N, C-alpha and C positions, 0 to 999 in steps of 0.2 A: 820775158815779154811784158811790157807795161800796157795795161788796159785802162783807158781813160773812162771814168764814170760819167763824163759830161756828155749829155745827148746833143745831137745836132740841132740846129735851128729848125730844120725841116721836121724833126720828130716833135719838138715842142709845138710847132705850128699845126701839125696834124692833130695832135691831141687837143689843142685849144679850139681848133675849128670844129672838131667832132663834138666837143662839149657845148660850144655856143650853138651849133646847128641843132642840137637836141632840143634846147629851149623849152623844157617841160619839167614841171615839178613832180614829185612823187604822187601827189594827189591827182594831178592831171593825167599822169601815166595810168593810174588805176582806172580813172573814168574812161580813158581811151583804150583800155584793154591791151596793155603792153606785155610783150614777152621778151625777157632778157635771157641771153644765152652765152655760154663760154664753150669753146671747142678746142681740144688739144689733140694734135696728131703727132705721133712720134714713133720712129723705128725701134726705140728702146723696148716697146711692147713685143717686138719680134726678135729681140736679142742682138740687134745690130746698131751701128752708128755710121751711116754712110748714105750718099745720094740725097733723097728727100729725107732729111733727118729730123725735122721738127716744123710744126705749124701751129700757130695759135690765132684765135679770132674771138673778139668780144663784140656782141651785137645786141641791138634792141629793135624790136619790130612792133609797130603800133597800127591798129586799125583806124582808118579815117572815114569820116562821115560823107555821104553824098553831098554834092554842092561845093565842096572845098577845092582848092587849087590842085592838089595831088590826085583827087578823084577825077577831076577834069582831064588831067594828063592820061590817066588810065582809060577814060572814056575814048580819048582820041587814039591811043596806042593799041588797046586791047578790046575796045568795044564794051567796056564795063557798063553795067546798068544798075542803078540804085535799088531796084526792086528784085534783083536776082543775085548780085555779086557782092563779095567783100573785097575791099581794097586795102592793102597794107603797105606801109613803107618801112624801110629798115635803114639803120645807120650802124656801121661797124668799123673796127680798127683791128688790123691783123699783121702778122709777120710770118714769113716762111723762110726756112734756112736749108741750104744745100751744101754738102761737103763731099770730097772724094773719099774713097775707101781708106787710103793711107793718110791719116790726119797727123802723123808724126813728121812727115817730110816737109821741110821748109821750101825746097825747090819746086818749081812748077811741075805738075804731073799731066803730061799731054795725052795720056790714054785713060784718064779718069775724069769723073764729073768735076767741073770747075766749082770753086767756092763761090757762093752767091747768096744774097739775102734780098727779100722783097718786103718792104714795109709800106703799108697802104691804108687808106681810109676807103670806106665802101658805102655806096648808096644803092638801095634796092627798092623797086616798085613792083607789087605783086597783085594779081587779080585771081580770086578764088571763086568758083561757081560752076554748077553743072557737072561736077566730077572732074573738072579740068583746072589747071593752074598756069598762068602766064607770069614769067618773072624776068624783069630787066634789071641788070646789075651793072653799076659803073664803079670801077676801082681806080683810084688815083694814088700814086706814091712814088717811091724811088727804089732802085737797086743800087748796089755799091756800098762803100763804107758808110754813107749816110743812113743806110738801112740798119746799121748797128748789129749786124750778124755776129761779128767777132766779139763784141762786148757781151751780148746776150749769151752766146754759147759758152765762152770761156769763163765768164763770171759764174754761170750756173755750174759748170764742171768744177770750178774751184770750191763752190759752196758744198757740193756733194762729195768732194774728195776725188774727182775724176781728173784725167789728163787733159791739158789744153790742146786744142787744134792749132798746129804750128804754121799752117800755110795760108792764113787769111790775107797776107800781103799779095797773094795772087788772085784775089777775087775779081769778079766782074766789076767794072768801073762804074762810078756814079752816073746815073741817067734817070731823069724824071720819066714817068710812064703812066699810061692809061690803058685800061682794058674795059671794053663794053661787051657784055654778054647778054644773050637772050635764050630762054629755055621754055618749052611748053610740055606739060605733063598731062596724061590722059588716063587718070585712074579708072574712069567708068568703063574702060574696055572689058574688064572682067571683075566681078565681085560676087561672092556667094557666102551665105550664112551656112554654118555646119550645125545641123540639128537645132535645138532650142537652148543651147548653153551659152549664147552670146559670143561664140567664136566664129570668126570669118576668115576668108582668104580673098586677096585681091592682087591684081597685077597692074602696075603703073608703067606703061611705056613712056618714053620722053625723047625729045630731040632738041638740039640747040647748037649754039656756037659762040665763039668769042673773036673779037678783033681788037688789035692794039699793038703797040711796039714792044710790050712785055711778052705777050703770047697771042697767038691766033690759032683757032681750030674749029672744026665742026665735029659734032658728037651725037651719039644716039645710044639708048640702052633701055633697060627695064628693071623693075624691082618687084619681086614676089614676096608678099607678107602673109603671115598666118598668126592669128591671135585675136585679142579683144581690143576695141578702141581704134579700129583702122580708119574710121571716118573722121577722126579728130585731127589728123595731120597727113602729110605726104611723105613721111619718113623723117629720120633724125637729121640734124644739121651736119654738114661737112664743110671743108674748105675747098674753094674752086681750084681746079676744074673737075672735081670729083662728082660722082652721082650723089644726090642729096635731096633732102626735103626742102621746103621753102623757108624754114626757120621759124615758122609761126604755127601754133597749135591752139585748138579750141576744144577743151575737154567736154564730153557729153556724159561722162560717168566718172565716179570718184576714183576708180582704179582701172588701169589698163596695162596689158602686157602682150607684146607680140615679138616674134622672131622674123627675120627677113634675110633674103639673099638677092643680090642684084649684079648685073654686069653692064659694062659700058665699053664701047669702042670709039676711038676718036682719030681723026686725021689732023696732024699737026702741021701748020704752015711755018710758024716761027716760035721760038722759045728763047728769050734773052738769057735765061739762066744756064743754058747749054751752049748756044752758038754765038752768044755775044750780041752786041748792038746791031740793029739794022742799018745804022747810019755811021758807025765808027768802028774801025777794025783794030783799035788800040787795046782791046782786052788781052791780058797776058796768056790766058788759057781758054780755048774753045774746043768743042767737039761737034761732030756731025750728028744731027738728030735722027732718031727713028721716026719716020713720018706716021706710021700707024702704031697706036698704043692701045692696049686692052687692060681692063681692070675688073676684078671680081671682088665683091665685098659681102660679108655676112655678119649679122650681129643681132642684138636684142635691144628693145626699147621698153622701159618700165615707167609708167606714169602713176604718181600718187597725188590725188587732188590736183593742185596747180604746179606740181614739180614734175619734170621729165628728166630721166637719166637714160643714157644710151652708150653702148660700146659696140664698135665695129672692128673687124679684122679685115685688112685690105691686102690683096695680091695684085701687083701692077707689073706689066711686062716691061721690057727694056725700053728706055727713053732715048738712048744714044747708042751709036753703032759699036763702040768699044766696051760697052757695059758688060761685065762678066756674067751677071745673074739677074733674074727678075727680082723685084723688091717686095718685101712684106713690111707692113707697119700697122699700128693700131690707132684708133680714133675714139676718144671719150668726150662726151658732152654732157652738160647740165644746163637746164633751162627752167625758168620760173615765170609763170603767168601772173600778172597783177590785175 
């Protein structure tokens, strides 16, 4: 198999657009209190290579001052107030990869997950205040060969001495897509300090949903956390549509450490990586989705000064009817506040 190292025009355009949209120097980022983060999710951490096999996302979140354009949007959408709330916007770039269980087969596999990749840029607008968080996220990108799933996976496997996946010719076809998501978190529903040792416990219920030709769903869940520094964030970053924090943290102490466990249930209306396009039935392999999907995750978050490290282990129920087993994968993130 010959793997072209040449990225698509879409990829170059997405990277260029993200770079130009950031429009901020390192000095300005420091003044604006920016958080840069990288997230990597992979089933390698669970000893498998199938289904949702890899996800990466790089993002930057910046607090904006009252009176600006984006604060004005947050006022209209979320009722943000300058004397009470923080407003943050984020820009990101990510890619998610999906493969069947049998990656040695070149022929289509009609009872396994289709090959698919989703390459996207991301914009988020967040309001924090009063123990609650509102987050609006817009993802724009492409599925199909232009999403470079074959190139990324097989070149990486070649680099580490692994076997190439042979069936990428059967992947979901090219289609531009958009996903608009909204979520509200209510951390103030329960919060307690344990003694006088700076350790606390809190519960963050949340609900939200997404709509788009790539995926649409409604979801709800909660996260229980135990440790120090709970007021500094809403949990570690993850890749949509997982239960996650907002991507931004504001440390109030030099060191913090907490463990957490959370669960999410969602009702899925459509998922292009499983059932193919809403508008075109030309995809070579599709499967019937499971409309109800559950997820449990647990992990640890460690913050040292302006650095934050996190690891999560995730258990996700079957996403399509012919799927043999539930899925496990890990998620690791690193973030730095400037």
